[in-house]
DSSP file (Angstrom, degrees, kcal/mol; ACC not computed):
  #  RESIDUE AA STRUCTURE BP1 BP2  ACC     N-H-->O    O-->H-N    N-H-->O    O-->H-N    TCO  KAPPA ALPHA  PHI   PSI    X-CA   Y-CA   Z-CA
    1    1 A M              0   0    0      0, 0.0    10,-3.0     0, 0.0     2,-0.2   0.000 360.0 360.0 360.0 133.6   -8.4   27.2   33.7
    2    2 A L  B     -A   10   0A   0      8,-0.3     8,-0.2     1,-0.1    25,-0.1  -0.508 360.0 -88.1 -88.2 156.8   -7.0   25.4   36.7
    3    3 A C     >  -     0   0    0      6,-2.6     4,-1.1    -2,-0.2    25,-0.2  -0.385  28.4-141.1 -62.3 134.9   -5.8   21.8   36.8
    4    4 A E  T  4 S+     0   0    0     23,-2.9    24,-0.1     2,-0.1    -1,-0.1   0.788  96.7  45.5 -68.1 -28.7   -8.7   19.3   37.5
    5    5 A K  T  4 S+     0   0    0     22,-0.3    -1,-0.1     1,-0.1    23,-0.1   0.959 129.0  16.6 -84.9 -54.6   -6.4   17.1   39.7
    6    6 A C  T  4 S-     0   0    0      3,-0.1    -2,-0.1     1,-0.0    -1,-0.1   0.759  81.2-148.7 -93.5 -25.3   -4.6   19.5   42.0
    7    7 A G  S  < S+     0   0    0     -4,-1.1    -3,-0.1     2,-0.1    -5,-0.1   0.578  77.5  83.3  70.5   8.7   -6.8   22.6   41.5
    8    8 A K  S    S+     0   0    0      2,-0.1     2,-0.1    -6,-0.0    -1,-0.1   0.814  76.0  57.5-108.5 -48.5   -3.7   24.9   42.0
    9    9 A N  S    S-     0   0    0      1,-0.1    -6,-2.6    -7,-0.0     2,-0.2  -0.411  89.6 -92.8 -92.1 161.8   -1.7   25.2   38.8
   10   10 A Q  B     -A    2   0A   0     -8,-0.2     2,-0.5    -2,-0.1    20,-0.4  -0.529  44.7-115.2 -69.6 133.9   -2.8   26.4   35.3
   11   11 A A        +     0   0    0    -10,-3.0    18,-0.3    -2,-0.2    -1,-0.1  -0.609  45.2 161.0 -74.3 121.8   -3.9   23.5   33.1
   12   12 A T        +     0   0    0     16,-1.8     2,-0.5    -2,-0.5    17,-0.2   0.527  57.8  67.0-116.4 -14.8   -1.5   23.2   30.2
   13   13 A T  E     -B   28   0B   0     15,-3.0    15,-3.1     2,-0.0     2,-0.5  -0.947  62.0-170.5-113.5 122.6   -2.3   19.7   29.0
   14   14 A H  E     -B   27   0B   0     -2,-0.5     2,-0.5    13,-0.2    13,-0.2  -0.955   5.4-169.8-117.4 118.2   -5.8   19.1   27.5
   15   15 A I  E     -B   26   0B   0     11,-3.0    11,-3.1    -2,-0.5     2,-0.5  -0.915   7.2-177.4-114.7 129.5   -6.7   15.5   27.0
   16   16 A Q  E     +B   25   0B   0     -2,-0.5     2,-0.4     9,-0.2     9,-0.2  -0.992  10.7 171.1-125.3 125.3   -9.8   14.4   25.0
   17   17 A K  E     -B   24   0B   0      7,-2.4     7,-3.0    -2,-0.5     2,-0.5  -0.985  20.3-155.4-136.3 148.4  -10.6   10.7   24.7
   18   18 A T  E     +B   23   0B   0     -2,-0.4     2,-0.5     5,-0.2     5,-0.2  -0.983  13.7 178.7-123.9 121.7  -13.5    8.7   23.4
   19   19 A V  E >  S-B   22   0B   0      3,-2.5     3,-2.1    -2,-0.5    -2,-0.0  -0.989  73.2 -15.7-126.2 123.3  -14.2    5.2   24.7
   20   20 A A  T 3  S-     0   0    0     -2,-0.5    -1,-0.1     1,-0.3     3,-0.1   0.853 129.4 -52.2  52.2  40.1  -17.2    3.2   23.4
   21   21 A G  T 3  S+     0   0    0      1,-0.2     2,-0.6    -3,-0.0    -1,-0.3   0.433 113.9 117.4  82.3  -1.3  -18.8    6.4   22.0
   22   22 A V  E <   -B   19   0B   0     -3,-2.1    -3,-2.5     2,-0.0     2,-0.3  -0.896  52.8-150.9-104.3 120.8  -18.4    8.3   25.3
   23   23 A S  E     -B   18   0B   0     -2,-0.6     2,-0.3    -5,-0.2    -5,-0.2  -0.707  13.1-174.5 -93.6 140.3  -16.2   11.4   25.2
   24   24 A E  E     -B   17   0B   0     -7,-3.0    -7,-2.4    -2,-0.3     2,-0.4  -0.972   7.3-160.9-129.4 146.4  -14.3   12.7   28.1
   25   25 A E  E     -B   16   0B   0     -2,-0.3     2,-0.4    -9,-0.2    -9,-0.2  -0.997   8.6-175.0-129.0 133.2  -12.2   15.9   28.4
   26   26 A H  E     -B   15   0B   0    -11,-3.1   -11,-3.0    -2,-0.4     2,-0.5  -0.972  11.2-159.6-129.5 143.7   -9.5   16.5   31.1
   27   27 A H  E     +B   14   0B   0     -2,-0.4   -23,-2.9   -13,-0.2     2,-0.3  -0.974  23.3 169.8-125.9 115.7   -7.5   19.6   31.8
   28   28 A L  E     -B   13   0B   0    -15,-3.1   -15,-3.0    -2,-0.5   -16,-1.8  -0.876  33.1-118.0-128.0 154.6   -4.3   19.0   33.8
   29   29 A C     >  -     0   0    0    -18,-0.3     4,-2.4    -2,-0.3     5,-0.2  -0.405  43.4-100.0 -80.1 169.5   -1.2   21.0   34.8
   30   30 A A  H  > S+     0   0    0    -20,-0.4     4,-2.1     1,-0.2     5,-0.1   0.887 120.7  47.8 -61.4 -42.0    2.2   19.7   33.5
   31   31 A S  H  > S+     0   0    0      2,-0.2     4,-2.1     1,-0.2    -1,-0.2   0.911 114.0  45.5 -70.3 -40.7    3.2   18.0   36.8
   32   32 A C  H  > S+     0   0    0      2,-0.2     4,-1.8     1,-0.2    -1,-0.2   0.883 112.5  52.2 -67.5 -36.9   -0.2   16.2   37.2
   33   33 A A  H  <>S+     0   0    0     -4,-2.4     5,-3.6     1,-0.2     4,-0.3   0.901 109.7  49.2 -64.0 -40.3   -0.1   15.2   33.5
   34   34 A A  H ><5S+     0   0    0     -4,-2.1     3,-1.2     3,-0.2    -2,-0.2   0.900 108.3  53.5 -65.8 -40.5    3.4   13.7   34.0
   35   35 A Q  H 3<5S+     0   0    0     -4,-2.1    -1,-0.2     1,-0.3    -2,-0.2   0.863 111.0  46.5 -61.1 -35.8    2.2   11.8   37.1
   36   36 A L  T 3<5S-     0   0    0     -4,-1.8    -1,-0.3    -5,-0.1    -2,-0.2   0.438 123.4-105.3 -87.7   0.9   -0.6   10.3   35.1
   37   37 A G  T < 5S+     0   0    0     -3,-1.2     2,-0.8    -4,-0.3    -3,-0.2   0.646  82.2 127.3  87.4  15.4    1.7    9.4   32.2
   38   38 A Y      < +     0   0    0     -5,-3.6     2,-0.3    -6,-0.2     3,-0.1  -0.566  41.6 107.3-103.2  67.9    0.5   12.2   29.9
   39   39 A S        +     0   0    0     -2,-0.8    -8,-0.0     1,-0.2    -9,-0.0  -0.930  57.3  32.6-137.8 164.7    3.8   13.8   29.0
   40   40 A H        +     0   0    0     -2,-0.3    -1,-0.2     1,-0.1     0, 0.0   0.948  59.2 155.5  57.3  57.4    6.2   14.1   26.0
   41   41 A F        +     0   0    0     -3,-0.1     2,-0.3     2,-0.0    -1,-0.1   0.488  35.3 107.9 -89.2  -3.8    3.5   13.9   23.3
   42   42 A T        +     0   0    0      2,-0.0     2,-0.3     0, 0.0    -3,-0.0  -0.591  40.3 146.7 -80.3 134.0    5.6   15.6   20.7
   43   43 A F        -     0   0    0     -2,-0.3     2,-0.5     0, 0.0     3,-0.0  -0.976  48.0-107.0-157.2 162.2    7.0   13.5   17.9
   44   44 A D    >   -     0   0    0     -2,-0.3     3,-2.1     1,-0.1     4,-0.5  -0.830  18.8-142.1 -96.3 127.0    7.8   13.7   14.2
   45   45 A M  G >> S+     0   0    0     -2,-0.5     3,-1.5     1,-0.3     4,-0.6   0.815 101.4  67.4 -57.0 -29.4    5.3   11.9   11.9
   46   46 A G  G >4 S+     0   0    0      1,-0.3     3,-0.6     2,-0.2    -1,-0.3   0.774  88.0  66.4 -62.0 -25.3    8.4   10.9    9.8
   47   47 A D  G <4 S+     0   0    0     -3,-2.1     4,-0.3     1,-0.2    -1,-0.3   0.766  98.2  53.3 -67.0 -23.7    9.5    8.7   12.7
   48   48 A L  G X> S+     0   0    0     -3,-1.5     4,-1.2    -4,-0.5     3,-0.7   0.689  86.0  86.4 -82.6 -18.9    6.5    6.5   12.1
   49   49 A W  H XX S+     0   0    0     -3,-0.6     4,-0.8    -4,-0.6     3,-0.7   0.882  85.3  51.3 -53.3 -49.1    7.2    5.9    8.4
   50   50 A P  H >4>S+     0   0    0      0, 0.0     5,-2.2     0, 0.0     3,-0.7   0.857 104.5  58.7 -60.6 -32.6    9.6    3.0    8.9
   51   51 A Y  H X45S+     0   0    0     -3,-0.7     3,-1.3    -4,-0.3    -2,-0.2   0.851  98.6  59.2 -63.8 -33.3    7.0    1.2   11.0
   52   52 A L  H <<5S+     0   0    0     -4,-1.2    -1,-0.2    -3,-0.7    -3,-0.1   0.807 109.1  44.9 -63.6 -28.0    4.5    1.3    8.2
   53   53 A F  T <<5S-     0   0    0     -4,-0.8    -1,-0.3    -3,-0.7    -2,-0.2   0.006 122.8 -97.4-112.1  27.9    7.0   -0.7    6.0
   54   54 A G  T < 5S+     0   0    0     -3,-1.3     2,-0.3     1,-0.2    -3,-0.2   0.497  70.4 146.1  82.1   4.5    8.0   -3.3    8.5
   55   55 A E      < -     0   0    0     -5,-2.2    -1,-0.2    -6,-0.1    -2,-0.1  -0.610  48.3-136.4 -76.2 137.0   11.3   -1.9    9.8
   56   56 A E  S    S-     0   0    0     -2,-0.3    -1,-0.1     1,-0.2    -2,-0.1   0.875  79.7  -2.0 -66.5 -39.1   11.7   -2.8   13.5
   57   57 A K  S >  S-     0   0    0     -7,-0.1     3,-2.3    -3,-0.0    -1,-0.2  -0.988  92.6 -79.8-148.4 154.3   12.8    0.6   14.6
   58   58 A P  T 3  S+     0   0    0      0, 0.0     3,-0.1     0, 0.0   -11,-0.1  -0.274 116.5  13.2 -56.6 133.9   13.6    3.9   12.9
   59   59 A G  T 3  S+     0   0    0      1,-0.3     3,-0.1    17,-0.1     2,-0.0   0.452  87.7 150.9  82.1   0.3   17.0    3.9   11.3
   60   60 A A    <   -     0   0    0     -3,-2.3    -1,-0.3     1,-0.1     2,-0.1  -0.364  53.6-102.6 -65.3 144.9   17.4    0.1   11.6
   61   61 A A        -     0   0    0     -3,-0.1     2,-0.5     1,-0.1    -1,-0.1  -0.413  29.6-118.9 -69.6 142.1   19.6   -1.4    8.9
   62   62 A V        -     0   0    0      1,-0.2     3,-0.1    -2,-0.1    -1,-0.1  -0.728  20.7-150.5 -82.6 123.9   17.8   -3.2    6.1
   63   63 A E  S    S+     0   0    0     -2,-0.5     2,-0.8     1,-0.2    -1,-0.2   0.959  83.3  40.4 -63.0 -55.6   19.0   -6.8    6.1
   64   64 A K  S    S-     0   0    0      1,-0.0     2,-2.0     2,-0.0    -1,-0.2  -0.853  78.8-147.6-101.4 110.9   18.7   -7.6    2.4
   65   65 A E        -     0   0    0     -2,-0.8     2,-0.3    -3,-0.1    -2,-0.0  -0.514  24.1-178.7 -82.1  78.0   19.8   -4.7    0.3
   66   66 A T        -     0   0    0     -2,-2.0     9,-1.0    26,-0.0     2,-0.4  -0.600   6.6-163.2 -76.4 136.1   17.4   -5.2   -2.7
   67   67 A R  B     -C   74   0C   0     -2,-0.3     2,-0.3     7,-0.2     7,-0.2  -0.933  24.7-108.9-122.6 147.2   17.9   -2.6   -5.4
   68   68 A C     >  -     0   0    0      5,-2.5     4,-1.6    -2,-0.4    21,-0.1  -0.565  21.9-144.6 -70.0 130.1   15.7   -1.6   -8.3
   69   69 A E  T  4 S+     0   0    0     -2,-0.3    -1,-0.1    19,-0.2    20,-0.0   0.718  95.6  47.8 -70.7 -19.2   17.2   -2.9  -11.5
   70   70 A N  T  4 S+     0   0    0      3,-0.1    -1,-0.2     1,-0.0    -2,-0.0   0.934 131.1   9.6 -86.7 -52.6   16.0    0.2  -13.4
   71   71 A C  T  4 S-     0   0    0      2,-0.1    -2,-0.2    15,-0.0    -1,-0.0   0.568  91.5-123.7-109.6 -11.2   17.0    3.1  -11.2
   72   72 A G     <  +     0   0    0     -4,-1.6    -3,-0.1     1,-0.3     2,-0.1   0.519  54.3 153.9  83.7   4.6   19.3    1.5   -8.6
   73   73 A M        -     0   0    0     -6,-0.1    -5,-2.5     1,-0.1    -1,-0.3  -0.422  32.2-145.6 -69.6 140.9   17.2    2.7   -5.6
   74   74 A S  B  >  -C   67   0C   0     -7,-0.2     4,-1.9    -2,-0.1    -7,-0.2  -0.606  25.0-112.3 -99.3 166.2   17.4    0.6   -2.4
   75   75 A F  H  > S+     0   0    0     -9,-1.0     4,-2.3     1,-0.2     5,-0.2   0.864 120.3  56.5 -65.8 -33.9   14.6    0.0    0.1
   76   76 A A  H  > S+     0   0    0      2,-0.2     4,-1.8     1,-0.2    -1,-0.2   0.892 105.4  51.4 -62.5 -39.3   16.6    2.1    2.6
   77   77 A D  H  > S+     0   0    0      1,-0.2     4,-2.7     2,-0.2     5,-0.3   0.903 108.6  51.7 -62.6 -40.6   16.7    5.0    0.1
   78   78 A F  H  X S+     0   0    0     -4,-1.9     4,-3.1     1,-0.2     5,-0.4   0.918 107.8  51.2 -61.4 -44.2   12.9    4.6   -0.2
   79   79 A L  H  < S+     0   0    0     -4,-2.3    -1,-0.2     1,-0.2    -2,-0.2   0.862 113.6  45.7 -63.2 -34.8   12.5    4.8    3.6
   80   80 A K  H  < S+     0   0    0     -4,-1.8    -2,-0.2    -5,-0.2    -1,-0.2   0.939 124.3  30.8 -71.8 -47.3   14.6    7.9    3.7
   81   81 A S  H  < S-     0   0    0     -4,-2.7    -2,-0.2     2,-0.2    -3,-0.2   0.703  91.5-141.0 -87.0 -20.4   12.9    9.8    0.8
   82   82 A K  S  < S+     0   0    0     -4,-3.1     2,-0.3    -5,-0.3    -3,-0.1   0.727  72.5  94.2  62.7  23.6    9.4    8.3    1.2
   83   83 A R  S    S-     0   0    0     -5,-0.4    -2,-0.2    -6,-0.3    -1,-0.2  -0.998  75.3-123.6-142.6 141.8    9.2    8.1   -2.6
   84   84 A V        -     0   0    0     -2,-0.3     3,-0.1     1,-0.1    -9,-0.0  -0.514  19.0-133.3 -79.4 156.2   10.0    5.3   -5.1
   85   85 A G  S    S-     0   0    0      1,-0.2     2,-0.3    -2,-0.2    -1,-0.1   0.824  76.6 -16.3 -80.7 -32.2   12.5    6.2   -7.8
   86   86 A C  S >  S-     0   0    0    -13,-0.0     3,-0.9     1,-0.0     4,-0.5  -0.929  76.1 -85.9-159.6 178.0   10.6    4.8  -10.8
   87   87 A A  T >> S+     0   0    0     -2,-0.3     3,-0.9     1,-0.2     4,-0.5   0.803 120.8  62.5 -66.0 -29.3    7.6    2.5  -11.7
   88   88 A V  H >> S+     0   0    0      1,-0.2     4,-2.3     2,-0.2     3,-0.7   0.751  87.2  74.0 -69.6 -23.3    9.9   -0.6  -11.6
   89   89 A C  H <> S+     0   0    0     -3,-0.9     4,-2.9     1,-0.3    -1,-0.2   0.854  87.4  61.6 -57.5 -35.4   10.6    0.0   -7.9
   90   90 A Y  H <4 S+     0   0    0     -3,-0.9    -1,-0.3    -4,-0.5     7,-0.2   0.881 108.9  41.7 -60.7 -36.6    7.1   -1.2   -7.1
   91   91 A K  H X< S+     0   0    0     -3,-0.7     3,-1.0    -4,-0.5     4,-0.3   0.897 114.4  51.4 -75.5 -41.3    8.0   -4.6   -8.6
   92   92 A A  H 3< S+     0   0    0     -4,-2.3     3,-0.2     1,-0.2    -2,-0.2   0.880 122.7  30.5 -63.6 -38.8   11.5   -4.6   -7.0
   93   93 A F  T >X S+     0   0    0     -4,-2.9     4,-2.7    -5,-0.2     3,-0.8   0.133  84.5 121.5-105.5  18.9   10.1   -3.9   -3.5
   94   94 A E  H <> S+     0   0    0     -3,-1.0     4,-2.7     1,-0.3    -1,-0.2   0.861  70.0  54.8 -52.0 -45.1    6.7   -5.6   -4.0
   95   95 A E  H 34 S+     0   0    0     -4,-0.3    -1,-0.3    -3,-0.2    -2,-0.1   0.859 118.0  34.4 -61.4 -37.1    7.1   -8.0   -1.1
   96   96 A R  H <4 S+     0   0    0     -3,-0.8     4,-0.5     2,-0.1    -1,-0.2   0.765 122.6  44.7 -90.7 -27.1    7.8   -5.2    1.4
   97   97 A L  H  X S+     0   0    0     -4,-2.7     4,-2.9    -7,-0.2     3,-0.3   0.857  97.5  71.6 -83.7 -37.1    5.5   -2.6   -0.1
   98   98 A A  H  X S+     0   0    0     -4,-2.7     4,-2.7    -5,-0.3     5,-0.2   0.869  95.6  48.9 -53.7 -49.2    2.4   -4.7   -0.8
   99   99 A P  H  > S+     0   0    0      0, 0.0     4,-2.1     0, 0.0    -1,-0.2   0.917 116.6  43.3 -60.2 -40.7    1.2   -5.2    2.8
  100  100 A S  H  > S+     0   0    0     -4,-0.5     4,-2.7    -3,-0.3     5,-0.2   0.910 113.7  50.0 -71.3 -41.3    1.4   -1.5    3.6
  101  101 A L  H  X S+     0   0    0     -4,-2.9     4,-3.2     1,-0.2     6,-0.6   0.898 112.2  48.8 -63.1 -38.9   -0.1   -0.4    0.4
  102  102 A E  H  X S+     0   0    0     -4,-2.7     4,-1.8    -5,-0.3    -1,-0.2   0.901 112.5  47.9 -66.8 -39.5   -3.0   -2.8    0.9
  103  103 A R  H  < S+     0   0    0     -4,-2.1    -2,-0.2    -5,-0.2    -1,-0.2   0.897 119.6  39.0 -66.8 -39.9   -3.4   -1.5    4.5
  104  104 A I  H  < S+     0   0    0     -4,-2.7    -2,-0.2    -5,-0.1    -3,-0.2   0.931 132.2  22.7 -76.7 -47.5   -3.3    2.1    3.4
  105  105 A H  H  < S-     0   0    0     -4,-3.2    -3,-0.2    -5,-0.2    -2,-0.2   0.567  98.1-120.7-101.3 -11.3   -5.3    1.9    0.1
  106  106 A G  S  < S+     0   0    0     -4,-1.8     2,-0.3    -5,-0.5    -4,-0.2   0.344  88.0  37.6  88.6  -8.3   -7.4   -1.2    0.6
  107  107 A S        -     0   0    0     -6,-0.6    -2,-0.2     1,-0.0     4,-0.1  -0.978  61.9-142.4-165.3 157.5   -5.9   -2.9   -2.4
  108  108 A V  S    S+     0   0    0     -2,-0.3     2,-0.5     2,-0.1    -6,-0.1   0.347  79.8  92.3-106.5   4.0   -2.6   -3.3   -4.4
  109  109 A T  S    S-     0   0    0     -7,-0.0     2,-0.2     2,-0.0     0, 0.0  -0.843  84.8-114.2 -99.8 132.1   -4.4   -3.2   -7.7
  110  110 A H        +     0   0    0     -2,-0.5    -2,-0.1     1,-0.1    -1,-0.0  -0.464  36.4 172.9 -65.2 127.3   -4.9    0.1   -9.5
  111  111 A R        +     0   0    0     -2,-0.2    -1,-0.1    -4,-0.1     3,-0.1   0.304  42.2 103.5-117.9   5.4   -8.6    0.9   -9.7
  112  112 A G  S    S-     0   0    0      1,-0.2     2,-0.1     0, 0.0    -2,-0.0  -0.010  80.5 -65.3 -80.6-172.5   -8.4    4.4  -11.1
  113  113 A K        -     0   0    0      1,-0.0    -1,-0.2     6,-0.0    -2,-0.0  -0.382  45.6-159.6 -75.0 152.6   -9.1    5.7  -14.6
  114  114 A L        -     0   0    0     -3,-0.1     5,-0.0    -2,-0.1    -1,-0.0  -0.934  30.4 -94.7-126.7 152.3   -6.9    4.7  -17.5
  115  115 A P     >  -     0   0    0      0, 0.0     4,-2.9     0, 0.0     5,-0.2  -0.340  46.1-106.5 -59.8 152.5   -6.5    6.4  -20.9
  116  116 A R  H  > S+     0   0    0      1,-0.2     4,-2.5     2,-0.2     5,-0.2   0.887 119.8  47.4 -51.6 -47.0   -8.8    4.9  -23.5
  117  117 A H  H  > S+     0   0    0      1,-0.2     4,-2.5     2,-0.2    -1,-0.2   0.919 114.0  47.3 -63.2 -42.8   -6.0    3.0  -25.3
  118  118 A A  H  > S+     0   0    0      2,-0.2     4,-2.5     1,-0.2    -2,-0.2   0.889 111.2  51.4 -66.4 -38.6   -4.6    1.7  -22.0
  119  119 A A  H  X S+     0   0    0     -4,-2.9     4,-2.3     2,-0.2    -2,-0.2   0.926 111.8  46.4 -64.0 -44.1   -8.1    0.6  -20.8
  120  120 A W  H  X S+     0   0    0     -4,-2.5     4,-2.5    -5,-0.2    -2,-0.2   0.911 112.6  50.8 -63.7 -41.8   -8.7   -1.3  -24.1
  121  121 A Q  H  X S+     0   0    0     -4,-2.5     4,-2.4    -5,-0.2    -2,-0.2   0.899 109.9  50.3 -62.3 -41.4   -5.3   -2.9  -23.9
  122  122 A S  H  X S+     0   0    0     -4,-2.5     4,-2.1     2,-0.2    -2,-0.2   0.919 111.4  47.3 -64.2 -44.4   -5.9   -4.0  -20.3
  123  123 A E  H  X S+     0   0    0     -4,-2.3     4,-2.5     1,-0.2    -2,-0.2   0.901 111.4  51.9 -62.8 -41.2   -9.3   -5.5  -21.2
  124  124 A K  H  X S+     0   0    0     -4,-2.5     4,-2.8     1,-0.2    -2,-0.2   0.917 109.0  50.0 -62.3 -44.0   -7.7   -7.3  -24.2
  125  125 A N  H  X S+     0   0    0     -4,-2.4     4,-2.4     1,-0.2    -1,-0.2   0.899 110.8  49.1 -62.9 -41.1   -5.0   -8.7  -22.0
  126  126 A K  H  X S+     0   0    0     -4,-2.1     4,-2.3     2,-0.2    -1,-0.2   0.923 112.5  48.3 -62.9 -44.0   -7.5  -10.0  -19.5
  127  127 A K  H  X S+     0   0    0     -4,-2.5     4,-2.7     2,-0.2    -2,-0.2   0.916 112.0  48.9 -63.1 -44.5   -9.6  -11.6  -22.3
  128  128 A L  H  X S+     0   0    0     -4,-2.8     4,-2.7     1,-0.2     5,-0.2   0.925 111.4  49.2 -61.7 -44.4   -6.5  -13.2  -23.8
  129  129 A A  H  X S+     0   0    0     -4,-2.4     4,-2.1     1,-0.2    -1,-0.2   0.908 112.2  48.9 -61.4 -41.8   -5.4  -14.6  -20.5
  130  130 A S  H  X S+     0   0    0     -4,-2.3     4,-2.4     2,-0.2    -1,-0.2   0.921 112.4  47.6 -64.2 -44.5   -8.9  -16.0  -19.8
  131  131 A L  H  X S+     0   0    0     -4,-2.7     4,-2.6     1,-0.2    -2,-0.2   0.900 111.6  50.2 -64.7 -40.7   -9.1  -17.6  -23.3
  132  132 A K  H  X S+     0   0    0     -4,-2.7     4,-2.3     2,-0.2    -1,-0.2   0.892 111.6  48.3 -65.4 -39.0   -5.6  -19.2  -22.9
  133  133 A K  H  X S+     0   0    0     -4,-2.1     4,-2.0    -5,-0.2    -1,-0.2   0.914 112.7  48.3 -65.9 -42.3   -6.5  -20.6  -19.5
  134  134 A E  H  X S+     0   0    0     -4,-2.4     4,-2.1     1,-0.2    -2,-0.2   0.895 111.0  51.0 -63.8 -40.3   -9.7  -22.0  -20.9
  135  135 A M  H  X S+     0   0    0     -4,-2.6     4,-2.4     2,-0.2    -2,-0.2   0.902 108.2  51.9 -64.9 -41.0   -7.9  -23.5  -23.9
  136  136 A A  H  X S+     0   0    0     -4,-2.3     4,-2.4     1,-0.2    -1,-0.2   0.895 109.8  50.0 -62.4 -38.8   -5.4  -25.2  -21.6
  137  137 A G  H  X S+     0   0    0     -4,-2.0     4,-2.0     2,-0.2    -1,-0.2   0.890 109.5  50.8 -64.9 -39.5   -8.3  -26.7  -19.6
  138  138 A A  H  <>S+     0   0    0     -4,-2.1     5,-3.2     2,-0.2    -2,-0.2   0.906 111.6  47.4 -65.6 -41.2   -9.9  -27.9  -22.9
  139  139 A V  H ><5S+     0   0    0     -4,-2.4     3,-1.5     3,-0.2    -2,-0.2   0.918 110.5  52.4 -65.0 -42.9   -6.6  -29.6  -23.9
  140  140 A E  H 3<5S+     0   0    0     -4,-2.4    -1,-0.2     1,-0.3    -2,-0.2   0.868 111.4  45.5 -62.2 -36.8   -6.1  -31.1  -20.5
  141  141 A S  T 3<5S-     0   0    0     -4,-2.0    -1,-0.3    -5,-0.1    -2,-0.2   0.331 116.9-117.6 -88.3   9.1   -9.6  -32.6  -20.6
  142  142 A Q  T < 5 +     0   0    0     -3,-1.5     2,-1.1     1,-0.2    -3,-0.2   0.790  67.5 143.3  60.8  33.2   -8.9  -33.8  -24.2
  143  143 A N     >< +     0   0    0     -5,-3.2     4,-2.0     1,-0.2    -1,-0.2  -0.689  18.0 167.3 -97.9  77.2  -11.7  -31.6  -25.7
  144  144 A Y  H  >  +     0   0    0     -2,-1.1     4,-2.3     1,-0.2    -1,-0.2   0.789  67.5  57.6 -70.6 -29.9   -9.6  -30.8  -28.8
  145  145 A E  H  > S+     0   0    0      2,-0.2     4,-2.0     1,-0.2    -1,-0.2   0.943 110.5  44.1 -64.7 -45.3  -12.5  -29.3  -30.8
  146  146 A Q  H  > S+     0   0    0      1,-0.2     4,-2.4     2,-0.2    -2,-0.2   0.893 112.5  53.3 -64.0 -39.9  -13.2  -26.7  -28.1
  147  147 A A  H  X S+     0   0    0     -4,-2.0     4,-2.4     1,-0.2    -1,-0.2   0.888 108.4  50.0 -62.2 -39.4   -9.4  -26.1  -27.8
  148  148 A A  H  X S+     0   0    0     -4,-2.3     4,-2.3     2,-0.2    -1,-0.2   0.898 110.2  49.8 -66.8 -40.7   -9.2  -25.4  -31.6
  149  149 A L  H  X S+     0   0    0     -4,-2.0     4,-2.1     2,-0.2    -2,-0.2   0.913 112.9  46.7 -63.4 -42.5  -12.1  -23.0  -31.4
  150  150 A L  H  X S+     0   0    0     -4,-2.4     4,-2.5     2,-0.2    -2,-0.2   0.891 109.8  54.1 -66.4 -39.1  -10.5  -21.1  -28.5
  151  151 A R  H  X S+     0   0    0     -4,-2.4     4,-2.4     1,-0.2    -2,-0.2   0.919 109.7  47.9 -59.4 -44.2   -7.1  -21.1  -30.4
  152  152 A D  H  X S+     0   0    0     -4,-2.3     4,-2.5     1,-0.2    -1,-0.2   0.888 110.9  50.6 -64.9 -39.5   -8.8  -19.5  -33.4
  153  153 A E  H  X S+     0   0    0     -4,-2.1     4,-2.3     2,-0.2    -1,-0.2   0.896 110.5  49.6 -65.6 -39.6  -10.5  -16.9  -31.2
  154  154 A I  H  X S+     0   0    0     -4,-2.5     4,-2.5     2,-0.2    -2,-0.2   0.922 110.5  50.4 -62.3 -44.3   -7.2  -16.1  -29.5
  155  155 A K  H  X S+     0   0    0     -4,-2.4     4,-2.4     2,-0.2    -2,-0.2   0.916 110.8  48.9 -61.6 -44.2   -5.6  -15.7  -32.9
  156  156 A R  H  X S+     0   0    0     -4,-2.5     4,-2.4     1,-0.2    -1,-0.2   0.917 111.9  48.9 -61.8 -43.6   -8.4  -13.4  -34.1
  157  157 A L  H  X S+     0   0    0     -4,-2.3     4,-1.8     1,-0.2    -2,-0.2   0.901 111.6  48.8 -64.7 -41.0   -8.1  -11.2  -31.0
  158  158 A E  H  X S+     0   0    0     -4,-2.5     4,-1.9     2,-0.2    -1,-0.2   0.884 111.5  49.5 -66.2 -37.9   -4.3  -11.0  -31.3
  159  159 A E  H  X S+     0   0    0     -4,-2.4     4,-1.8     2,-0.2    -2,-0.2   0.896 109.7  51.8 -66.3 -39.5   -4.6  -10.0  -35.0
  160  160 A R  H  X S+     0   0    0     -4,-2.4     4,-1.6     1,-0.2    -1,-0.2   0.862 107.9  52.7 -64.0 -35.9   -7.2   -7.4  -34.1
  161  161 A V  H  X S+     0   0    0     -4,-1.8     4,-1.4     1,-0.2    -1,-0.2   0.921 106.3  52.6 -64.8 -44.8   -4.8   -6.0  -31.5
  162  162 A T  H  < S+     0   0    0     -4,-1.9    -2,-0.2     1,-0.2    -1,-0.2   0.868 108.4  51.3 -61.1 -37.4   -2.0   -5.7  -34.1
  163  163 A E  H  < S+     0   0    0     -4,-1.8    -1,-0.2     1,-0.2    -2,-0.2   0.867 110.7  48.3 -67.3 -36.4   -4.3   -3.7  -36.4
  164  164 A N  H  <        0   0    0     -4,-1.6    -1,-0.2     1,-0.2    -2,-0.2   0.703 360.0 360.0 -78.6 -19.8   -5.3   -1.3  -33.6
  165  165 A E     <        0   0    0     -4,-1.4    -1,-0.2    -3,-0.1    -2,-0.1   0.476 360.0 360.0 -82.8 360.0   -1.7   -0.6  -32.4
């Protein structure tokens, strides 16, 4: 196939672009592609990794060397390996990981399946937090009878938890 622009050389660069739902395909030789700014498209996907996590340029030094208190991994180590060292790393690097994780996954909260015991424990923790917040509100509004009922319900739920563990 010959170059669309010069019509002389063999087309080695094939460009396909879609703008507003309209697709175009162009076939150019290397020199015409370079003239139009379509050259040097090869890159390593790993070079983009630091950009996902807020580093200004690949290999730039991390200003604040935060380390995970559990495994000792630094954020620079994470950028090199593209893996966290342990579960605690997510908390240690939360400020820098959260925006990217939210952009990639749509949320920073785990929405997957949990083992039955863990799911029950999670629901129990949510219920306890809700009851404690409600009890604090009752105390603040001086509704002590309601606060006492909520306190008793919290106590029953905590005792039930101890029996199940």
